[in-house]
C-alpha positions as CSV (number, residue, x, y, z in Angstrom):
1,M,-31.3,-6.5,-0.9
2,V,-28.3,-8.0,0.9
3,K,-24.9,-7.2,-0.7
4,S,-22.8,-10.0,-2.1
5,I,-20.1,-11.4,0.2
6,Q,-17.4,-10.2,-2.2
7,R,-18.7,-6.6,-2.2
8,I,-18.9,-6.6,1.6
9,E,-15.3,-7.8,1.9
10,Q,-14.2,-5.1,-0.5
11,E,-15.8,-2.4,1.6
12,L,-14.3,-3.9,4.8
13,A,-10.9,-3.7,3.1
14,V,-11.5,0.0,2.4
15,I,-12.4,0.6,6.0
16,A,-9.2,-1.2,7.1
17,K,-7.1,1.2,5.1
18,Q,-9.1,4.1,6.5
19,V,-8.4,2.8,10.1
20,E,-4.7,2.7,9.3
21,T,-4.8,6.3,8.1
22,L,-6.8,7.4,11.1
23,K,-4.4,5.6,13.5
24,T,-1.5,7.5,12.0
25,E,-3.3,10.8,12.2
26,G,-4.4,10.0,15.8
27,C,-0.8,9.3,16.9
28,D,0.4,12.5,15.3
29,R,-2.3,14.6,16.9
30,Y,-2.0,13.0,20.3
31,R,1.8,13.4,20.2
32,L,1.4,17.1,19.6
33,Y,-1.3,17.4,22.2
34,L,0.6,15.5,24.9
35,Q,3.8,17.6,24.2
36,Q,1.8,20.8,24.6
37,L,0.0,19.3,27.7
38,G,3.3,18.4,29.4
39,Q,4.6,21.9,28.9
40,S,1.4,23.6,30.0
41,V,1.2,21.3,33.1
42,Q,4.7,22.3,34.1
43,R,3.8,26.0,34.0
44,Q,0.5,25.6,35.7
45,L,1.9,23.3,38.4
46,V,4.5,25.9,39.3
47,T,1.7,28.5,39.5
48,A,-0.4,26.2,41.7
49,A,2.5,25.5,44.0
50,Y,3.3,29.2,44.2
51,Q,-0.3,29.9,45.3
52,V,-0.1,27.2,48.0
53,C,3.2,28.4,49.4
54,T,2.6,32.1,49.3
55,Q,-1.1,32.6,49.7
56,A,-2.4,29.6,51.6
57,Y,0.7,28.8,53.8
58,P,3.0,31.9,53.8
59,D,4.2,31.3,57.4
60,E,5.1,27.7,56.8
61,F,7.0,28.6,53.6
62,L,8.9,31.5,55.3
63,A,9.9,29.1,58.1
64,L,12.0,27.1,55.6
65,S,15.6,28.0,55.1
66,Y,16.9,29.3,51.8
67,G,18.3,25.9,50.9
68,Q,15.1,24.1,51.9
69,R,13.1,26.5,49.6
70,Q,15.5,25.8,46.7
71,E,15.2,22.0,47.4
72,L,11.4,22.1,47.3
73,Q,11.4,24.1,44.1
74,Q,13.9,21.8,42.5
75,A,11.7,18.8,43.5
76,L,8.7,20.4,42.0
77,R,10.5,21.0,38.7
78,Q,11.9,17.5,38.6
79,T,8.5,16.0,39.3
80,S,6.8,17.9,36.5
81,R,9.5,17.0,34.0
82,Q,9.0,13.3,34.8
83,S,5.3,13.6,34.4
84,A,5.7,15.2,30.9
85,A,7.8,12.2,29.9
86,R,5.2,9.8,31.2
87,L,2.4,11.5,29.2
88,L,4.3,10.9,26.0
89,D,4.7,7.2,27.0
90,L,0.9,6.9,26.6
91,I,1.3,6.7,22.9
92,A,4.7,5.1,22.7
93,E,3.0,1.9,21.6
94,P,-0.2,2.5,19.6
95,A,-1.9,-0.8,20.5
96,L,-4.7,-1.8,22.8
97,R,-3.6,-3.3,26.1
98,S,-4.8,-6.9,26.5
99,P,-5.9,-8.1,30.0
100,D,-3.7,-10.7,31.5
101,S,-5.5,-14.1,31.7
102,A,-3.6,-14.8,35.0
103,D,-5.4,-11.9,36.5
104,L,-8.9,-13.2,35.6
105,P,-9.7,-14.7,39.1
106,A,-8.6,-11.5,40.8
107,R,-10.6,-9.3,38.4
108,I,-13.7,-11.5,38.9
109,L,-13.3,-11.2,42.6
110,S,-12.8,-7.5,42.5
111,K,-16.0,-7.0,40.4
112,L,-18.2,-8.9,43.0
113,P,-20.1,-6.3,45.1
114,L,-18.7,-7.7,48.3
115,T,-16.4,-6.1,50.8
116,P,-13.6,-8.0,52.5
117,E,-15.6,-7.8,55.7
118,Q,-18.6,-9.4,54.0
119,L,-16.4,-12.2,52.6
120,Q,-15.0,-12.9,56.0
121,R,-18.5,-13.2,57.5
122,I,-19.4,-15.5,54.7
123,R,-16.5,-17.8,55.5
124,E,-17.4,-17.8,59.2
125,K,-21.0,-18.7,58.4
126,L,-19.9,-21.5,56.1
127,R,-17.6,-23.0,58.7
128,Q,-20.4,-22.9,61.2
129,H,-22.8,-24.3,58.7
130,Q,-20.5,-27.2,58.0
131,A,-19.9,-27.9,61.7
132,D,-23.6,-28.0,62.4
133,A,-24.6,-30.0,59.3
134,P,-22.4,-33.1,58.6
135,D,-24.5,-33.9,55.6
136,A,-23.8,-30.5,54.1
137,E,-22.8,-32.1,50.8
138,A,-26.5,-32.8,50.2
139,S,-27.5,-29.3,51.0
140,T,-28.9,-27.0,48.3
141,P,-27.7,-23.5,47.7
142,S,-31.0,-22.2,49.2
143,D,-29.9,-23.5,52.6
144,L,-27.0,-21.1,52.7
145,P,-26.9,-17.4,53.5
146,T,-27.2,-14.7,50.9
147,T,-25.9,-11.2,51.0
148,T,-27.3,-8.0,49.5
149,P,-24.5,-5.4,49.4
150,D,-25.3,-1.8,49.1
151,P,-25.1,-0.4,45.6
152,E,-22.0,1.7,44.8
153,P,-22.5,5.3,43.8
154,A,-22.4,6.0,40.1
155,T,-19.1,7.6,39.0
156,A,-18.8,10.4,36.5
157,S,-17.3,10.0,33.0
158,D,-13.6,10.4,32.3
159,G,-14.0,13.8,30.7
160,E,-15.2,15.6,27.6
161,V,-14.0,12.8,25.4
162,T,-16.8,10.5,26.7
163,S,-19.4,12.4,24.6
164,E,-17.3,11.9,21.5
165,L,-16.8,8.2,22.2
166,S,-20.5,7.7,22.7
167,D,-20.9,7.8,18.9
168,F,-18.8,4.6,18.5
169,G,-21.9,2.4,18.8
170,D,-21.7,-0.9,20.6
171,I,-18.2,-0.6,21.9
172,P,-17.7,-3.0,24.9
173,E,-17.7,-1.0,28.1
174,A,-17.8,-1.8,31.7
175,E,-21.3,-1.9,33.0
176,P,-22.3,-0.2,36.2
177,R,-22.6,-2.4,39.3
178,E,-26.0,-3.1,40.7
179,S,-27.4,-4.5,43.9
180,V,-27.7,-8.3,43.5
181,V,-28.5,-11.2,45.8
182,L,-25.9,-13.9,45.4
183,P,-26.9,-17.5,46.2
184,L,-23.8,-19.1,47.7
185,P,-22.9,-22.6,46.5
186,V,-22.2,-25.3,49.1
187,N,-18.5,-25.7,48.1
188,L,-17.8,-22.0,48.4
189,G,-14.8,-22.7,50.6
190,S,-13.0,-24.3,47.7
191,M,-13.9,-21.6,45.2
192,A,-12.2,-18.3,44.2
193,L,-14.9,-16.4,46.0
194,A,-13.4,-17.5,49.3
195,T,-9.9,-16.7,48.1
196,T,-8.4,-13.3,49.0
197,T,-6.6,-11.2,46.4
198,S,-3.3,-11.8,48.1
199,E,-3.8,-15.5,47.9
200,L,-4.5,-15.2,44.2
201,E,-1.3,-13.2,43.8
202,H,0.6,-15.9,45.6
203,D,-0.7,-18.6,43.3
204,R,0.1,-16.8,40.1
205,P,3.0,-18.3,38.1
206,A,6.3,-16.5,38.8
207,H,7.4,-16.3,35.2
208,R,4.5,-15.5,32.8
209,E,5.0,-13.6,29.6
210,P,2.8,-10.5,29.5
211,P,-0.1,-10.7,27.0
212,A,0.6,-9.3,23.5
213,P,-1.1,-5.9,22.9
214,L,-4.0,-6.0,20.5
215,P,-3.4,-4.4,17.1
216,L,-5.6,-1.4,16.1
217,D,-6.9,-3.2,13.1
218,N,-10.6,-2.1,13.3
219,P,-12.5,1.1,14.2
220,E,-13.7,-0.4,17.5
221,R,-10.2,-1.2,18.8
222,L,-9.1,2.2,17.6
223,A,-11.9,3.9,19.6
224,R,-11.0,1.9,22.7
225,W,-7.3,3.0,22.3
226,F,-8.4,6.6,22.2
227,Q,-10.3,6.1,25.4
228,Q,-7.2,4.3,26.9
229,V,-5.1,7.3,26.2
230,E,-7.7,9.7,27.6
231,T,-8.0,7.6,30.8
232,G,-4.2,7.6,31.1
233,I,-4.1,11.4,30.9
234,T,-6.6,11.7,33.7
235,K,-4.7,9.2,35.9
236,E,-1.4,10.9,35.2
237,L,-2.7,14.3,36.4
238,Q,-3.9,12.6,39.6
239,T,-0.6,11.0,40.1
240,L,1.3,14.2,39.5
241,S,-1.0,16.1,41.9
242,N,-0.4,13.5,44.6
243,E,3.4,13.6,44.1
244,V,3.4,17.4,44.3
245,N,1.3,17.3,47.5
246,R,3.8,14.8,49.0
247,C,6.6,17.2,48.2
248,L,4.8,19.9,50.0
249,R,4.1,17.7,53.0
250,T,7.7,16.5,53.2
251,A,8.8,20.2,53.2
252,A,6.5,20.8,56.1
253,I,4.2,23.2,54.2
254,F,1.3,21.0,55.1
255,S,0.5,20.1,58.7
256,A,2.0,16.8,60.0
257,D,-1.5,16.0,61.3
258,L,-2.8,15.8,57.7
259,P,-3.4,12.1,56.7
260,P,-1.7,11.7,53.3
261,K,-4.0,8.9,52.2
262,L,-7.0,11.1,52.8
263,L,-5.6,13.9,50.7
264,E,-4.9,11.5,47.9
265,A,-8.5,10.2,48.0
266,A,-9.8,13.7,47.8
267,V,-7.7,14.4,44.7
268,Q,-8.9,11.3,43.1
269,A,-12.6,11.9,43.9
270,E,-14.6,12.9,40.8
271,E,-16.1,15.9,42.6
272,A,-13.1,16.8,44.8
273,G,-14.0,20.4,44.8
274,A,-14.0,23.6,42.9
275,A,-11.1,26.0,42.2
276,V,-10.1,28.2,45.0
277,G,-11.1,31.8,44.1
278,N,-9.6,32.6,40.7
279,S,-6.8,30.1,41.1
280,P,-7.3,26.9,39.0
281,N,-5.9,23.5,39.9
282,L,-6.2,24.0,43.6
283,L,-8.4,22.1,46.1
284,N,-9.8,23.5,49.3
285,L,-10.7,20.9,52.0
286,L,-11.8,20.8,55.6
287,I,-10.4,17.6,57.2
288,E,-11.0,16.4,60.7
289,A,-8.0,14.7,62.2
290,E,-7.0,13.5,65.7
291,R,-3.9,14.4,67.6
292,E,-1.7,11.6,69.0
293,G,-2.2,10.8,72.7
294,D,-4.2,8.9,75.2
295,E,-7.8,8.3,74.3
296,E,-9.0,10.5,77.2
297,N,-6.7,13.4,76.1
298,R,-7.1,12.8,72.4
299,E,-8.7,15.8,70.7
300,A,-10.2,16.3,67.3
301,L,-8.5,18.8,65.0
302,V,-10.2,20.5,62.0
303,L,-7.7,21.3,59.3
304,Q,-8.3,23.6,56.4
305,V,-6.2,22.4,53.6
306,T,-5.4,24.0,50.2
307,A,-3.7,21.5,48.0
308,V,-2.7,21.0,44.4
309,C,-5.3,19.2,42.2
310,L,-4.6,19.4,38.5
311,R,-7.8,19.2,36.5
312,L,-7.7,18.6,32.7
313,P,-10.5,21.1,31.8
314,E,-8.8,23.8,33.9
315,V,-5.4,23.1,32.4
316,E,-6.9,23.3,28.9
317,F,-8.9,26.4,29.6
318,S,-5.8,28.3,30.7
319,D,-3.9,27.5,27.4
320,A,-5.3,28.6,24.1
321,T,-2.8,26.4,22.1
322,L,-3.9,23.4,24.1
323,R,-7.6,24.2,23.5
324,A,-6.9,24.3,19.7
325,S,-5.3,20.8,19.9
326,R,-8.2,19.5,21.9
327,Q,-10.6,20.7,19.2
328,A,-8.5,18.8,16.6
329,L,-8.8,15.7,18.7
330,R,-12.6,16.1,18.8
331,E,-12.7,16.2,15.0
332,L,-10.6,13.0,15.0
333,L,-13.0,11.3,17.4
334,T,-15.9,12.2,15.2
335,K,-14.3,10.6,12.2
336,A,-13.6,7.5,14.2
337,G,-17.2,7.4,15.4
338,K,-18.6,7.5,11.8
339,L,-16.1,4.9,10.7
340,S,-17.1,2.6,13.6
341,K,-20.8,2.8,12.7
342,Q,-20.0,1.8,9.1
343,Y,-17.8,-1.0,10.3
344,Q,-20.6,-2.4,12.6
345,K,-23.1,-2.2,9.8
346,L,-20.9,-4.1,7.3
347,Q,-20.1,-6.7,10.0
348,R,-23.9,-7.3,10.3
349,E,-24.4,-7.5,6.6
350,Q,-21.5,-9.9,6.3
351,A,-23.0,-12.2,9.0
352,I,-26.4,-12.2,7.2
353,A,-24.8,-12.9,3.8
354,N,-22.7,-15.8,5.2
355,A,-25.8,-17.2,6.9
356,E,-27.8,-17.1,3.7
357,A,-25.0,-18.7,1.7
358,A,-24.7,-21.5,4.4
359,W,-28.5,-22.1,4.2
360,R,-28.4,-22.4,0.4
361,S,-25.4,-24.7,0.5
362,S,-27.1,-27.2,2.8
363,W,-30.7,-26.9,1.5
364,S,-32.0,-29.7,-0.6
365,D,-35.3,-29.9,-2.5
366,D,-35.5,-33.6,-2.0
367,D,-38.2,-34.8,0.4
């Protein structure tokens, strides 16, 4: 038997109060966790940089003057302190970021499984097609070329929190890209597909107010905010790793032949590599580079690189206090998952009850 609308609304009001309580508890627990994480990252970053300078590149470090060594160490300390502050900024505003509607064309374009080279080839084919067929306006989409891009490799989850958030039910998430065949419309040249991202940026209004963040007024939004914070933590550790590696490269610890962008890509890769020996938060790479010079005299150079790569599981594993705080967060996520399921069930019951009431209000026994 379906509950009455009044009863359902009362239960939804109770859940709204529970969400507010859970949001407050979540902010408190994440604040404590992020404070501990920032302190732990500062300590472990120094250890990782010490390993790089003394174990992997001792000669390069000894080649620095006393002042240069002090300058490098000061830069590392300053970088880690700035990162600790940015971690706390993740919960400065407990609200869900809303996507900017002005970015919609760019986001749609970025989600299409087409590379810039493929888009350029499509434009060239369209121009050729229009030149060869004056009556192109009467053409059908089947007359135009199609493209079948290669599927992108599946990426791993953002961390251990994914298993906790999987209990939230039908929370909207980005779906994986698949190989598709796109029929191209005749007027493609005038559509956003033929517009580059830079052109979209150029056409954006100069003064647009940022969209208001969404309040955490239901369990689903609260769950998405938890995921937003976890994603921000992962990105911050990647950013900090890249900043530290740039400091080491600027100090001539790394070879000048090492492409910085390649190193950043390796740090951001989901499976960048395992820890080096018993030293966590380090990345061991073999990179093939080319020395500058004439094409005939240009020679390939294989570089073995040991760089800093902060990984959240390794940071937590090395800190017992941080592990305890992570366990408290898991319990929080479990509560949010149960509350989200109750909320979804009540929403369904409310829709059915409203539909039944609407049917009865419009039904007449008269023939």
